[in-house]
N, C-alpha and C positions, 0 to 999 in steps of 0.2 A: 257193748258195754264190757268194761274190764274192771275186775275187782282185785285189788292188790293188798296184801298184808305187808305193810312196811315195818321192818324191824331194824332199827339203826341205833348206833351208840351215840348218845349225846355226851360229848366230852366236856361240856360246860354244865353249870348248875341251873340252867334255864327252866327245866321241867320239874325235877324232883328236889332241887336244892343241892344236888351233888351229881357228878357224872354217873350215868346209868343207861341201861337199855331202854329204848323208847319204841313201843309197839302201837301201830295205828292202822285201821282199815280205811282204804281209799277206794272210792268208786269213780271211774272216769267214764263219762257217757256223753257223746256228742261234744267233746271238748270241755265239758263241765267237770269240775273237781269237787267231789263230795266226800267229806270225812264222816265216818260213822262209828259209833261206839255202841256195842250190844252187850249189856250186862244184866244180871239178875236183879241188881239194885244199884241205885246211884245216890250218893250223898253230896252235900255242898262241896266238899273237897274233891270228890270225883269229877264234878262239873268243872272246877277250876283246873284240875290236872288235864282233862280232855281238851279244854281250850288252849292250855299251854302246849300240849302235844301238837295241836293244829298249827299254832304260831311257829313252833319249832320246824315243822314240815315246810311251812310257807317260806321261812328264812333259808332253810337248807336247799330247797328246790326252786326257789324263785317263782312260785305260783301261788296265787291267792285262792282260798277255798270259796267255792260258789255257795255251798251249804255246809252246815255242821248239824249232824243228826244224832240224837241219843235215842236208843230203843231199850226200854226197861219197864217191866211191869210194876216195879216198886221204887217210886221216887217221892220222897217226902216234900212237903210244901217249901221249906227253906231251899232245898236243892232245885226245885222247880223255879223258884224266884231267881236264883243265881243263874240258872241256865237261860231263862228268858232275858235277863239283863245282859248276858254274854252273847246273845243272838243264836243260841242253840235251839233247834227244833226238838221237841220232846214228844215221844210216842210210846204207848204201853206195849205195842205189838208191831212187828214189821209190816203186817198187813194194813196198818193204819197210816203208813207213810204215803202221802199222795204223790204218786209217780209222775203225774202231769206236771208238777212243779219242776222236775228235773229237765223236762223238755222246754218249758216256758217259765224260767225263773222270775220273770217280771210280772207274771200273772198272779194275782192274789185275790181269792174270794173272801178275804177277811178272816180266815182261820189261821191261827198260829199254834200248831202242835195240838196235842191231845187235850190240853186244858180247856179248849172251847168246843169239844165234841158234843153233839146233841144225841 
């Protein structure tokens, strides 16, 4: 497994609406590309920005993300709804991320992020 902190300059306005530095954590494992955002809290706009960062990376590097993961203990309901709509997996703690899905992404036990934890 390789963890890379990507820090590139986006010279167009595709992420922040103006040229700016774009930082993104990327995990590569068994050929899978996983984008991860770890923050103390996430808002609706944070979810949109994370998704735009991932799309920026995909265009720039010509590789599609296998998974998009947000780990944050404080996510309000509007942010959770946006994240779900964008296909972002949401977890309150890194220990809650099911690592078996990185090995077998087509396997789904019916759980989607922390919102359905029992």
